[in-house]
C-alpha positions in Angstrom: -95.1 38.1 -29.0 -95.8 41.9 -28.6 -95.1 42.4 -32.3 -97.4 39.5 -33.3 -100.1 40.9 -31.0 -99.7 44.3 -32.6 -99.8 42.9 -36.1 -102.9 40.9 -35.3 -104.5 44.1 -34.0 -103.5 45.9 -37.2 -104.9 43.0 -39.3 -108.2 43.2 -37.4 -108.4 46.9 -37.9 -107.7 46.5 -41.6 -110.4 43.9 -41.9 -112.8 46.2 -40.1 -111.9 49.0 -42.4 -112.5 46.6 -45.4 -116.0 45.8 -44.1 -116.7 49.5 -43.6 -115.5 50.3 -47.0 -117.7 47.6 -48.6 -120.7 49.0 -46.8 -119.9 52.5 -48.0 -121.7 53.6 -51.0 -120.2 52.8 -54.1 -119.1 56.3 -54.7 -116.3 55.3 -56.8 -115.3 51.9 -57.9 -112.1 53.3 -59.0 -111.4 54.6 -55.5 -112.6 51.4 -54.0 -110.5 49.3 -56.3 -107.6 51.4 -55.5 -108.2 51.2 -51.8 -108.7 47.5 -52.1 -105.4 47.1 -53.9 -103.8 49.2 -51.3 -105.4 47.3 -48.6 -104.4 43.9 -50.1 -100.9 45.2 -50.5 -100.9 46.3 -46.9 -102.5 43.0 -45.8 -99.8 41.0 -47.7 -97.2 43.1 -46.1 -98.8 42.7 -42.7 -99.0 38.9 -43.2 -95.4 38.8 -44.3 -94.5 40.8 -41.2 -96.5 38.4 -39.1 -94.6 35.4 -40.5 -91.3 37.2 -39.8 -92.5 38.0 -36.4 -93.5 34.3 -35.8 -90.1 33.2 -37.0 -88.4 35.7 -34.7 -90.6 34.5 -31.9 -89.5 30.9 -32.4 -85.9 32.0 -32.5 -86.5 34.0 -29.3 -88.1 31.0 -27.6 -85.0 28.9 -28.6 -82.8 31.6 -27.2 -84.9 31.7 -24.0 -84.5 28.0 -23.6 -80.8 28.2 -24.2 -80.7 31.1 -21.7 -82.6 29.1 -19.1 -80.2 26.2 -19.6 -77.2 28.5 -19.2 -79.0 30.0 -16.2 -79.4 26.5 -14.6 -75.7 25.7 -15.3 -74.8 29.1 -13.8 -76.9 28.3 -10.7 -75.1 24.9 -10.3 -71.7 26.6 -10.7 -72.8 29.2 -8.1 -73.9 26.5 -5.7 -70.6 24.6 -6.2 -68.7 27.9 -5.8 -70.6 28.6 -2.6 -69.8 25.0 -1.2 -66.2 25.5 -2.1 -66.2 28.9 -0.6 -67.7 27.5 2.6 -65.1 24.7 2.8 -62.3 27.2 2.2 -63.8 29.5 4.8 -63.9 26.5 7.3 -60.2 25.8 6.4 -59.3 29.4 6.8 -61.1 29.5 10.2 -59.2 26.3 11.3 -55.9 27.9 10.1 -56.8 31.1 11.9 -57.4 29.2 15.1 -54.1 27.3 14.7 -52.4 30.7 14.1 -54.0 32.1 17.2 -52.7 29.1 19.2 -49.2 29.6 17.8 -49.3 33.3 18.5 -50.3 32.5 22.1 -47.4 30.0 22.3 -45.0 32.6 20.9 -46.2 35.2 23.3 -45.7 32.7 26.2 -42.3 31.8 24.9 -41.5 35.5 24.6 -42.6 36.1 28.2 -40.5 33.1 29.3 -37.5 34.4 27.3 -37.9 37.8 29.0 -38.0 36.1 32.4 -34.9 34.2 31.5 -33.2 37.3 30.3 -34.0 39.0 33.6 -32.7 36.0 35.5 -29.5 36.0 33.4 -29.0 39.7 34.1 -29.4 39.1 37.8 -27.0 36.1 37.6 -24.6 38.2 35.6 -24.7 40.8 38.2 -24.1 38.2 40.9 -21.3 36.6 38.8 -19.6 40.0 38.4 -19.8 40.4 42.2 -18.4 36.9 42.7 -15.7 37.5 40.1 -14.5 40.6 41.9 -14.4 38.5 45.1 -12.7 35.7 43.2 -10.0 38.0 42.0 -9.1 38.8 45.5 -9.2 35.1 46.4 -7.1 34.2 43.3 -4.5 36.7 44.5 -4.4 35.0 47.9 -4.3 31.6 46.3 -1.4 32.5 44.1 0.5 33.6 47.1 -0.4 30.3 48.8 0.5 28.3 45.7 3.9 30.0 45.5 4.6 29.1 49.1 3.3 25.6 48.5 5.6 25.2 45.5 8.6 26.2 47.6 7.5 23.7 50.3 6.8 21.0 47.7 10.4 21.5 46.3 11.8 20.9 49.7 9.6 17.9 50.3 10.4 16.5 46.8 14.1 16.7 47.5 13.6 14.9 50.8 11.4 12.2 49.2 14.0 11.7 46.4 16.6 11.0 49.0 14.3 8.6 50.8 13.3 7.0 47.5 16.9 6.2 46.7 17.4 4.7 50.1 14.2 2.6 49.7 15.4 1.4 46.3 18.7 0.2 47.8 16.7 -1.5 50.6 14.3 -3.0 48.1 17.1 -4.5 46.0 18.7 -5.9 49.2 15.4 -7.4 50.2 14.8 -8.8 46.7 18.2 -10.5 46.9 17.4 -11.9 50.3 14.0 -13.1 49.1 15.6 -14.8 46.1 18.0 -16.5 48.4 15.2 -17.6 50.7 13.3 -18.9 47.7 16.3 -21.0 46.6 16.7 -22.2 50.2 13.0 -23.1 50.4 13.1 -24.9 47.0 16.2 -26.8 48.1 14.6 -27.7 51.4 11.4 -28.8 49.7 13.3 -31.0 47.3 15.2 -32.5 50.2 11.9 -33.1 52.1 10.4 -34.7 49.1 13.5 -36.9 48.7 13.3 -37.8 52.4 9.6 -38.6 52.1 10.3 -40.8 49.1 13.1 -42.5 51.0 10.9 -43.0 54.0 8.2 -44.4 51.8 10.7 -46.7 50.1 11.9 -47.8 53.6 8.4 -48.5 54.6 7.8 -50.5 51.4 11.0 -52.3 52.0 10.0 -53.2 55.5 6.6 -54.4 54.2 8.4 -56.5 51.6 10.7 -58.0 54.2 7.7 -58.8 56.3 5.9 -60.2 53.2 9.0 -62.3 52.3 9.0 -63.6 55.9 5.3 -64.5 55.7 5.8 -66.0 52.2 8.8 -68.1 53.5 6.7 -69.2 56.4 3.8 -70.2 54.0 6.3 -71.9 51.7 7.5 -74.0 54.6 4.0 -74.9 55.5 3.0 -75.7 52.0 6.0 -78.0 51.4 4.4 -80.5 53.8 1.3 -80.6 51.5 0.8 -82.1 48.1 -0.8 -78.8 46.8 1.7 -76.6 45.0 0.7 -72.9 44.6 2.6 -70.1 42.7 4.3 -67.5 44.9 4.2 -64.7 42.2 2.1 -63.7 39.3 2.9 -62.2 35.9 0.9 -59.0 35.9 0.5 -57.3 32.5 -0.2 -53.6 32.9 -2.1 -52.0 29.9 -2.6 -48.2 29.6 -4.1 -46.2 26.7 -2.5 -42.8 26.4 -1.3 -40.7 23.5 2.2 -39.2 23.8 4.7 -37.3 21.5 7.3 -39.4 19.8 10.1 -38.2 22.1 8.3 -39.3 25.3 7.3 -42.7 26.8 5.5 -44.2 29.8 7.3 -45.8 32.8 5.7 -48.0 35.4 7.0 -47.6 38.9 5.8 -48.8 42.3 6.5 -50.2 45.7 8.3 -53.3 44.3 11.1 -51.1 43.0 11.0 -48.6 45.9 9.7 -45.9 43.5 13.1 -45.4 41.9 12.8 -44.1 38.3 16.1 -45.7 37.3 14.8 -49.1 38.5 11.3 -48.7 37.1 9.8 -50.6 34.2 9.8 -48.9 30.8 6.6 -49.7 29.0 6.3 -50.7 25.3 3.9 -49.0 22.8 2.3 -51.2 20.2 0.1 -48.8 18.3 1.1 -45.3 19.4 -1.5 -45.2 22.2 -1.6 -48.6 24.0 1.3 -49.0 26.4 2.0 -52.4 28.0 4.5 -53.9 30.5 4.6 -57.3 32.2 5.9 -57.4 35.7 6.2 -60.4 38.1 4.5 -59.5 41.4 4.4 -61.3 44.7 1.1 -62.8 45.9 -0.8 -62.2 49.1 0.4 -58.5 49.3 -0.9 -55.2 48.2 1.2 -53.4 45.6 1.1 -49.6 45.0 2.1 -48.2 41.7 1.9 -45.2 39.4 2.8 -44.2 35.8 5.0 -41.3 34.8 6.0 -39.6 31.6 9.7 -39.7 30.8 12.2 -38.5 28.2 15.7 -39.6 27.3 18.5 -37.5 28.8 21.8 -36.8 27.1 23.1 -40.2 28.3 20.0 -42.0 27.1 18.7 -42.6 30.6 15.0 -42.1 31.5 14.3 -38.6 32.8 11.0 -37.9 34.5 8.7 -35.2 33.0 5.4 -35.6 34.7 4.0 -38.0 37.4 0.5 -39.4 37.1 -1.9 -37.2 39.2 -4.0 -38.5 42.1 -3.3 -41.1 44.8 -1.3 -44.2 44.2 -3.1 -47.1 42.5 -3.3 -50.4 44.4 -3.4 -54.0 43.4 -3.1 -57.4 45.2 -3.6 -61.0 44.3 -4.1 -63.8 46.7 -2.6 -67.3 46.3 -6.1 -68.8 46.9 -7.6 -66.8 44.0 -5.0 -68.2 41.7 -5.2 -71.8 42.8 -6.9 -73.0 39.6 -5.7 -70.2 37.4 -3.0 -70.0 34.7 -0.7 -67.7 36.8 -1.0 -64.4 34.8 -3.4 -61.5 34.7 -4.1 -58.2 32.9 -4.5 -54.9 34.7 -6.2 -52.2 32.5 -5.6 -48.6 33.5 -6.0 -45.0 32.3 -3.8 -41.9 32.8 -6.6 -40.4 35.0 -7.1 -43.1 37.6 -10.6 -44.6 37.7 -10.5 -48.1 39.4 -14.3 -48.6 39.0 -14.0 -48.5 35.2 -10.5 -50.1 34.8 -11.0 -53.9 35.0 -8.5 -56.7 36.0 -8.7 -60.0 34.2 -7.7 -63.5 35.3 -7.0 -66.5 33.0 -7.9 -70.1 33.8 -5.7 -73.0 32.7 -8.2 -73.9 30.1 -8.0 -70.4 28.5 -11.1 -68.8 30.1 -11.0 -65.0 30.9 -12.6 -63.7 34.1 -13.0 -60.1 35.4 -12.2 -59.6 39.0 -11.8 -56.7 41.6 -8.5 -55.2 42.4 
């Protein structure tokens, strides 16, 4: 723009000179023409220079615009850089604060460590003092231990002698205890046998009494036209699973509880055991089941008696007045009379459940 302004000024000056020259006297046309040609040449050159200057001005304007764009981009980058710098500065400040906290903690830990070292030194000094005292005590203890060892050896010899004597006495006492156990077992078996014999005698007395009563009733009934049975065929039925080498036996007061005189039951389907026994009327019978095996002679040998109290059953002649004369008694290995029924049979074939 300065060049253009200068060129314009030059052009104006030249035009002014041209006007002045025209006003001059026509001293010399040749000089005028020459001056005019020179002026026109200079004017053309000036105009050419003006066009060049204008072209340069346009290029300069474009460069200015590009520079302004670069300047704006640079400002934006500077602002971003300043924001990032502020953020990094904040982070650095935060890290600096964290480092200061850690430094304080380390300083506190160092002071605590120094305190502990001082305490350890004091404790070490005390320990050294106690160690010196302990050395003296250890010497004394070693002397005492040596004396105790000698005394212990004497005591050990004495205890060994007493131990041998006690072992002999223990063996003697064990033999006596075994003998007493055998005596107690023998006595217990004898007592059980006597109890069974006493029970059998009581049952026998009851049976004698029953027979007497039955005989008395039989005499009384002979004078009447009504004939009643004096015994009933009782069929005992028990469900119990046993190995093939074992079987059930029914025993009771009617055989004086003797295993050899008891009734061996029959098994129809490996679980149901049955036996039919004639029992007297108007008397209560006691009975039990027991598990038996065959001994070397083929005789029943008892293995296990049924647990619990004796089971009881009784049938009156009045209850069988219109009956067929037989009945079924259903039992289980674990006695439960409330759930084990007794059935009577009428002469017409009817089946009736009754109490024991």
